[in-house]
SEDO-800688 format. One record per residue (C-alpha): residue number from 1; residue in one letter; x, y, z. Coordinates in Angstrom, 1 decimal, padded with zeros to 4 digits. Example, Ala and Ser with C-alpha at 12.3 -4.5 7.8 and 13.67 -1.06 7.14 Angstrom:
+------+------+--------+--------+--------+
| resi | resn |      u |      v |      w |
+------+------+--------+--------+--------+
|    1 |    a |  012.3 | -004.5 |  007.8 |
|    2 |    s |  013.7 | -001.1 |  007.1 |
+------+------+--------+--------+--------+
This chain:
+------+------+--------+--------+--------+
| resi | resn |      u |      v |      w |
+------+------+--------+--------+--------+
|    1 |    x |  018.8 | -003.5 |  018.9 |
|    2 |    x |  018.0 | -006.7 |  020.8 |
|    3 |    x |  014.3 | -007.2 |  020.3 |
|    4 |    x |  014.3 | -009.4 |  023.4 |
|    5 |    x |  014.6 | -006.3 |  025.5 |
|    6 |    x |  011.5 | -004.7 |  024.2 |
|    7 |    x |  009.3 | -006.0 |  027.0 |
|    8 |    x |  007.1 | -008.4 |  025.1 |
|    9 |    x |  006.2 | -011.8 |  026.6 |
|   10 |    x |  006.7 | -014.9 |  024.5 |
|   11 |    x |  003.1 | -015.1 |  023.1 |
|   12 |    x |  002.9 | -011.4 |  022.1 |
|   13 |    x |  006.4 | -011.4 |  020.7 |
|   14 |    x |  005.4 | -014.3 |  018.5 |
|   15 |    x |  002.3 | -012.4 |  017.4 |
|   16 |    x |  004.4 | -009.4 |  016.3 |
|   17 |    x |  006.8 | -011.8 |  014.5 |
|   18 |    x |  004.0 | -013.4 |  012.6 |
|   19 |    x |  002.6 | -009.9 |  011.8 |
|   20 |    x |  005.8 | -008.7 |  010.3 |
|   21 |    x |  006.0 | -011.9 |  008.3 |
|   22 |    x |  002.5 | -011.2 |  007.0 |
|   23 |    x |  003.6 | -007.7 |  006.1 |
|   24 |    x |  006.5 | -009.1 |  004.2 |
|   25 |    x |  004.1 | -011.3 |  002.2 |
|   26 |    x |  001.9 | -008.2 |  001.6 |
|   27 |    x |  004.9 | -006.2 |  000.3 |
|   28 |    x |  005.9 | -009.1 | -002.0 |
|   29 |    x |  002.3 | -009.1 | -003.3 |
|   30 |    x |  002.7 | -005.3 | -003.9 |
|   31 |    x |  005.9 | -006.0 | -005.7 |
|   32 |    x |  004.0 | -008.3 | -008.1 |
|   33 |    x |  001.1 | -005.8 | -008.4 |
|   34 |    x |  003.4 | -002.9 | -009.2 |
|   35 |    x |  005.0 | -005.0 | -011.9 |
|   36 |    x |  001.6 | -005.3 | -013.5 |
|   37 |    x |  001.0 | -001.6 | -013.2 |
|   38 |    x |  004.4 | -000.9 | -014.8 |
|   39 |    x |  003.4 | -003.1 | -017.7 |
|   40 |    x |  000.0 | -001.3 | -017.9 |
|   41 |    x |  001.8 |  002.1 | -018.0 |
|   42 |    x |  004.0 |  001.0 | -020.8 |
|   43 |    x |  001.1 | -000.3 | -022.8 |
|   44 |    x | -000.7 |  003.0 | -022.3 |
|   45 |    x |  002.4 |  004.9 | -023.4 |
|   46 |    x |  002.5 |  006.9 | -020.1 |
|   47 |    x |  005.1 |  009.7 | -020.0 |
|   48 |    x |  008.6 |  008.5 | -019.4 |
|   49 |    x |  009.0 |  010.1 | -015.9 |
|   50 |    x |  006.0 |  008.2 | -014.7 |
|   51 |    x |  007.3 |  004.9 | -016.1 |
|   52 |    x |  010.7 |  005.6 | -014.5 |
|   53 |    x |  009.0 |  006.2 | -011.2 |
|   54 |    x |  007.1 |  002.9 | -011.5 |
|   55 |    x |  010.3 |  001.0 | -012.3 |
|   56 |    x |  011.8 |  002.4 | -009.1 |
|   57 |    x |  008.6 |  001.5 | -007.2 |
|   58 |    x |  008.9 | -002.1 | -008.3 |
|   59 |    x |  012.5 | -002.3 | -006.9 |
|   60 |    x |  011.3 | -000.5 | -003.7 |
|   61 |    x |  008.5 | -003.0 | -003.0 |
|   62 |    x |  010.9 | -005.9 | -003.1 |
|   63 |    x |  013.2 | -004.1 | -000.7 |
|   64 |    x |  010.2 | -003.4 |  001.6 |
|   65 |    x |  009.4 | -007.2 |  001.7 |
|   66 |    x |  013.0 | -007.8 |  002.7 |
|   67 |    x |  012.8 | -005.2 |  005.5 |
|   68 |    x |  009.6 | -006.8 |  006.9 |
|   69 |    x |  011.1 | -010.3 |  006.6 |
|   70 |    x |  014.2 | -009.2 |  008.6 |
|   71 |    x |  012.1 | -007.6 |  011.3 |
|   72 |    x |  010.0 | -010.8 |  011.6 |
|   73 |    x |  013.1 | -012.8 |  012.1 |
|   74 |    x |  014.4 | -010.3 |  014.7 |
|   75 |    x |  011.2 | -010.8 |  016.6 |
|   76 |    x |  011.7 | -014.6 |  016.5 |
|   77 |    x |  010.1 | -015.8 |  013.3 |
|   78 |    x |  011.7 | -018.9 |  011.9 |
|   79 |    x |  012.2 | -017.2 |  008.5 |
|   80 |    x |  012.1 | -018.8 |  005.1 |
|   81 |    x |  011.1 | -017.7 |  001.6 |
|   82 |    x |  008.7 | -014.8 |  001.4 |
|   83 |    x |  006.0 | -015.5 | -001.3 |
|   84 |    x |  003.5 | -013.2 | -002.8 |
|   85 |    x | -000.1 | -014.0 | -001.8 |
|   86 |    x | -001.1 | -014.0 | -005.5 |
|   87 |    x |  000.6 | -013.7 | -008.9 |
|   88 |    x | -002.7 | -013.0 | -010.7 |
|   89 |    x | -003.2 | -009.7 | -012.5 |
|   90 |    x | -006.1 | -007.8 | -010.8 |
|   91 |    x | -009.1 | -007.6 | -013.2 |
|   92 |    x | -012.6 | -006.2 | -013.0 |
|   93 |    x | -015.7 | -007.9 | -014.4 |
|   94 |    x | -017.0 | -006.6 | -017.7 |
|   95 |    x | -014.1 | -004.1 | -018.1 |
|   96 |    x | -012.1 | -004.0 | -021.4 |
|   97 |    x | -008.4 | -004.6 | -021.3 |
|   98 |    x | -007.7 | -000.9 | -021.5 |
|   99 |    x | -010.3 | -000.1 | -018.8 |
|  100 |    x | -008.6 | -002.8 | -016.6 |
|  101 |    x | -005.3 | -001.1 | -017.1 |
|  102 |    x | -006.7 |  002.2 | -016.0 |
|  103 |    x | -008.4 |  000.8 | -013.0 |
|  104 |    x | -005.3 | -001.0 | -011.8 |
|  105 |    x | -003.2 |  002.2 | -012.1 |
|  106 |    x | -005.9 |  004.2 | -010.2 |
|  107 |    x | -006.3 |  001.7 | -007.4 |
|  108 |    x | -002.5 |  001.6 | -007.0 |
|  109 |    x | -002.4 |  005.3 | -006.5 |
|  110 |    x | -005.2 |  005.1 | -003.9 |
|  111 |    x | -003.7 |  002.3 | -001.9 |
|  112 |    x | -000.3 |  003.9 | -001.8 |
|  113 |    x | -002.0 |  007.1 | -000.6 |
|  114 |    x | -003.6 |  005.3 |  002.3 |
|  115 |    x | -000.2 |  003.8 |  003.0 |
|  116 |    x |  001.3 |  007.2 |  003.4 |
|  117 |    x | -001.3 |  008.2 |  005.9 |
|  118 |    x | -000.9 |  004.9 |  007.8 |
|  119 |    x |  002.8 |  005.4 |  008.2 |
|  120 |    x |  002.3 |  009.0 |  009.4 |
|  121 |    x | -000.3 |  008.0 |  012.0 |
|  122 |    x |  001.9 |  005.3 |  013.5 |
|  123 |    x |  005.1 |  007.3 |  013.6 |
|  124 |    x |  004.4 |  009.2 |  016.9 |
|  125 |    x |  003.9 |  005.9 |  018.7 |
|  126 |    x |  007.1 |  004.2 |  017.6 |
|  127 |    x |  009.8 |  004.5 |  020.2 |
|  128 |    x |  012.7 |  002.4 |  018.9 |
|  129 |    x |  015.2 |  004.4 |  016.7 |
|  130 |    x |  015.5 |  001.7 |  014.1 |
|  131 |    x |  011.8 |  001.4 |  013.7 |
|  132 |    x |  011.5 |  005.1 |  013.4 |
|  133 |    x |  014.2 |  005.1 |  010.7 |
|  134 |    x |  012.4 |  002.3 |  008.8 |
|  135 |    x |  009.2 |  004.3 |  009.0 |
|  136 |    x |  010.9 |  007.4 |  007.6 |
|  137 |    x |  012.4 |  005.5 |  004.7 |
|  138 |    x |  009.2 |  003.6 |  004.0 |
|  139 |    x |  007.1 |  006.7 |  004.0 |
|  140 |    x |  009.5 |  008.5 |  001.6 |
|  141 |    x |  009.1 |  005.6 | -000.8 |
|  142 |    x |  005.4 |  005.4 | -000.4 |
|  143 |    x |  004.9 |  009.0 | -001.2 |
|  144 |    x |  006.8 |  008.5 | -004.5 |
|  145 |    x |  004.8 |  005.4 | -005.3 |
|  146 |    x |  001.5 |  007.2 | -004.8 |
|  147 |    x |  002.6 |  009.8 | -007.4 |
|  148 |    x |  002.8 |  007.1 | -010.0 |
|  149 |    x | -000.9 |  006.6 | -010.0 |
|  150 |    x | -001.8 |  010.2 | -009.5 |
|  151 |    x |  000.7 |  011.3 | -012.1 |
|  152 |    x | -001.0 |  009.1 | -014.7 |
|  153 |    x | -004.5 |  010.1 | -013.7 |
|  154 |    x | -003.4 |  013.7 | -014.4 |
|  155 |    x | -002.8 |  012.8 | -018.1 |
|  156 |    x | -006.3 |  011.3 | -018.7 |
|  157 |    x | -008.6 |  012.6 | -021.4 |
|  158 |    x | -012.3 |  013.2 | -020.8 |
|  159 |    x | -013.3 |  009.8 | -022.1 |
|  160 |    x | -010.9 |  008.0 | -019.7 |
|  161 |    x | -012.1 |  010.2 | -016.9 |
|  162 |    x | -015.7 |  009.2 | -017.6 |
|  163 |    x | -014.7 |  005.6 | -017.7 |
|  164 |    x | -013.0 |  005.8 | -014.3 |
|  165 |    x | -015.8 |  007.8 | -012.8 |
|  166 |    x | -018.3 |  005.2 | -013.7 |
|  167 |    x | -016.5 |  002.5 | -011.7 |
|  168 |    x | -015.3 |  004.8 | -008.9 |
|  169 |    x | -017.8 |  003.6 | -006.2 |
|  170 |    x | -016.8 |  000.0 | -006.8 |
|  171 |    x | -013.1 |  000.9 | -006.6 |
|  172 |    x | -013.5 |  002.8 | -003.4 |
|  173 |    x | -015.3 | -000.2 | -001.8 |
|  174 |    x | -012.4 | -002.4 | -002.9 |
|  175 |    x | -010.0 |  000.1 | -001.5 |
|  176 |    x | -011.6 | -000.2 |  001.9 |
|  177 |    x | -011.6 | -004.0 |  001.7 |
|  178 |    x | -008.0 | -004.0 |  000.8 |
|  179 |    x | -006.8 | -001.5 |  003.4 |
|  180 |    x | -009.0 | -002.4 |  006.4 |
|  181 |    x | -009.9 | -006.1 |  006.3 |
|  182 |    x | -006.6 | -007.8 |  006.7 |
|  183 |    x | -007.1 | -009.7 |  009.9 |
|  184 |    x | -005.1 | -007.7 |  012.5 |
|  185 |    x | -006.0 | -008.0 |  016.1 |
|  186 |    x | -007.2 | -005.0 |  018.2 |
|  187 |    x | -004.1 | -004.9 |  020.5 |
|  188 |    x | -003.0 | -001.3 |  021.0 |
|  189 |    x | -000.1 | -002.4 |  023.1 |
|  190 |    x |  001.6 | -003.8 |  020.0 |
|  191 |    x |  001.5 | -000.6 |  018.0 |
|  192 |    x |  004.9 |  000.6 |  019.2 |
|  193 |    x |  006.4 | -002.4 |  017.5 |
|  194 |    x |  005.0 | -001.5 |  014.1 |
|  195 |    x |  001.7 | -003.3 |  014.4 |
|  196 |    x | -001.2 | -001.8 |  012.4 |
|  197 |    x | -004.3 | -002.4 |  014.5 |
|  198 |    x | -007.8 | -002.3 |  012.9 |
|  199 |    x | -008.4 |  001.1 |  014.5 |
|  200 |    x | -005.3 |  002.6 |  012.9 |
|  201 |    x | -006.0 |  001.0 |  009.5 |
|  202 |    x | -009.6 |  002.3 |  009.5 |
|  203 |    x | -008.4 |  005.8 |  010.6 |
|  204 |    x | -005.8 |  005.9 |  007.8 |
|  205 |    x | -008.2 |  004.8 |  005.2 |
|  206 |    x | -010.9 |  007.3 |  006.3 |
|  207 |    x | -008.5 |  010.2 |  006.4 |
|  208 |    x | -006.8 |  009.4 |  003.1 |
|  209 |    x | -010.2 |  009.1 |  001.3 |
|  210 |    x | -011.6 |  012.2 |  002.9 |
|  211 |    x | -008.6 |  014.5 |  002.8 |
|  212 |    x | -006.6 |  013.3 | -000.2 |
|  213 |    x | -008.3 |  010.9 | -002.6 |
|  214 |    x | -011.7 |  012.6 | -003.0 |
|  215 |    x | -010.2 |  016.1 | -003.2 |
|  216 |    x | -007.6 |  014.8 | -005.6 |
|  217 |    x | -010.2 |  013.4 | -007.9 |
|  218 |    x | -012.2 |  016.6 | -007.7 |
|  219 |    x | -009.0 |  018.6 | -008.6 |
|  220 |    x | -008.5 |  016.4 | -011.7 |
|  221 |    x | -012.1 |  016.7 | -012.9 |
|  222 |    x | -013.0 |  013.1 | -012.3 |
|  223 |    x | -016.6 |  013.1 | -011.2 |
|  224 |    x | -017.7 |  011.1 | -008.1 |
|  225 |    x | -021.0 |  009.4 | -008.7 |
|  226 |    x | -022.9 |  008.0 | -005.6 |
+------+------+--------+--------+--------+
């Protein structure tokens, strides 16, 4: 597909190119983060199938960064080396090492769940066959990635559940910040080119929390404090 035939003027095409590059950086950051989660799962002696799924997810996230990089270049980005925004291991104030491991694993499951909803919401608006195929492949991976976090949460004992419950409001606030405050512009005309607008990001977050994350926590017996 020649992206020059998509009907974008020079300025808006550059905006889409920059956006896809930003997504590449985000996916590379997820690659780093999933590597930390994989290490957490190994330290927590998670069941082998969960560890195997996390290992696959690490590989997938690197591939996702390459996909986004390639689309950025196709829209006119100059290219270059895609770097993660941070190499730091996410940590939470006053949490022990083990609590931090649990919180990272849980947040990973939550963010990947939101990602699944986001990809589903944007799919009907995509018109180009290659973008639709990318969406399909990405969503398939994202679903498997979300199962890493949720699969581990299903193994928690009551003490771990209580520890997670205590910090749940803080984690949900961080989830919203992570998923909804990423600086996209409110330009609905760019959505057919894979652009996640603030409206779509907020809608995906709200639906995922309401329909999947909170019911999932209830199902696992993880209490939600206000």
